[in-house]
C-alpha angles and dihedrals in degrees: 000000000000113000098239090052090050092049092050090051091051093050092051091049090051093048089053090050092048090055090060094039091051091054091052095043095049091048087059097046099260128132094054118159126254091188135199119298135207102274125033134197126190116230111193111192123209099329087151127130096265086063102029102042125068127254099043129111087241097046110136135205131252092021096130100039100037120006100047097045089049092050093048091055090048094047092052091053094045091048092046092058095032094238115161117274121194117192110200127200138164132230141143137223098206111042097162101118092206094057111096090205096064118137087219088081109195096321093099089066088069107030135019096258087143088080091070100074116176088231090063093072094171092060096057098032114115111261109274092234091065099025118161118261128210112297095028121111125244108200124189115207130188102200136042097274121070086215100051110102093346137106093243098110092048091047093051094047093050088051090052093242119163101166128055121196104203124202136161139061145003115019091193099049129006097023093045094046091048091053093047093050092043090057092046089052094054104264129125106242120211116186109208103221104211095038096063125084143174139187100243125068113250092017093106093047096048095043096046090050092051094044090051090053097049117008117025147347120277109214132172123250091250094053089049092050088049089053093048091050090050097047091040094054089049090052092050092048092051092051090050094050 
């Protein structure tokens, strides 16, 4: 069976399952809305070359046709209104799996994080199509969540941020963990639907459905752009007053 046909059949099966799951969730009070707040930040998770370019263990699907174009639109809006942007990537200083002092912790016992050595700067550099510009943060994390063991929460609070638009890869791991920790730290997490990817067919659909039920709101790129224009216009109006 061709891969694209199999993927479509999987998506159709998941959508049918989600319809029943939605009925059950809503009957129990799930799928409430956290909503947009008054000041957003963009948290772009692991859209570095090791995840966005072909030929790597972490390479994800639908990067070129979906994730990058959505990110480019979001970046243009965030830069227009000077809202905070944080580009998150992952790399390690000690990738020798036999070294007990590695900064990989125990994660290398599950996935091949040892391929992302800090010395290989091209691997963990943010994809050039969405590269950081002056004034945007480049944050290096060591674990799945962009919040775990990093300065991210403090940076966002100091900037007055209450809403995080989360993009990147993967839906099933680093994006999901970032959204869960973001909610736990008191931010309103918004998962930008078309700007999130994964390596395994069905992983994005399933995880976004589950995130929307429990941890954050899943919104389209277009709805997020509309929100940014709305809040940006209010900000400009306030400055002019």
